[in-house]
C-alpha positions, 0 to 999 in steps of 0.5 A, a space after each residue: 248133674 252130669 260131667 263130660 270130660 275131654 282128656 288132652 294136653 293144653 298148649 298150641 303144640 299139642 292141638 290136633 295130636 292123637 293124644 288130644 282126641 278127648 279135647 277134640 271131641 268136647 270142643 266139637 260137642 260144645 260148638 255143636 250145641 252152641 256154647 263156649 268154654 268160658 269158665 276157668 277153674 278147678 285146674 281146667 276150663 269148662 262150659 255149663 248148660 241146662 238140660 231138662 232142668 239138669 246142669 251139664 258141665 263139659 270140662 277140659 283138665 289143663 293139668 296135662 294128661 297124666 294128672 287129669 284126675 286131680 282136676 276132675 276130682 276138684 270139679 266133681 267134689 265142688 259140684 258134688 257130681 258122683 262118678 256114675 254121672 261122669 263120662 271121660 273121653 279119651 284116645 286109646 291105642 288098642 282101638 283102630 283109627 275111626 272106631 270108638 268104644 263106649 264102656 260103663 266101667 273097667 280098667 284104664 288099659 294103660 291110659 295114664 289120664 284115665 288111670 289118674 282119674 280112677 286113682 283120684 275118684 277111687 273107682 273104675 265105675 266111670 263111663 268112658 268113650 274111647 277114640 281109636 288112634 291105632 297101634 304106634 308104628 314107632 316110638 309110643 310117645 312120638 306117636 301119641 304126641 304126633 298128628 295123624 297121618 293122611 290115612 288115619 286123620 279122616 278116620 279120627 275126624 269121623 270117630 270124633 263126630 261119632 263120639 259127639 253123636 254118642 254124647 248127645 244120645 247119652 244126654 237125650 236117652 242114656 248111656 246104654 243107648 249110646 253104646 248100642 248105637 255107636 260102639 264101633 266104626 261107621 261100617 258097624 252102624 250105618 243107619 246112624 251116621 
């Protein structure tokens, strides 16, 4: 079994904000493969589908970002999904808008939702796809909870498209393949756009 987690904050006021890039990726992913978030449990909402006889869960914690790990731990524990079979998608201030970074493990880099997942699962060995939102030009909280400006919005949209492709590559092949094809931005890998 595999679990794909998109991080964000629930509520209309947070839609399309920088901090909801993880939600936007998993929303685009389920749209792309033609399923819906139609189950509500484990402090979140999720979709489930089969790929080659393997169950794949796509999950959005609805706990607010900083408590994402409590929800992820609940669904992972219930379905006995190992940390090695989890991919978390979230925004990252340290990456330029339009770029994505795939990593097999590591620290949270200060992203509180990811840190809460690491704390709750007791390991840093969790795959992740980070969506670049760029360095704050003003107060960090206002920046991450704000919507991207006209310059950054199309770049972040492109990064979300790349992240969806990376998720599909991961499921169809493996995470190493996805890393080699999709790390970076459009200029890094034109043949895969």
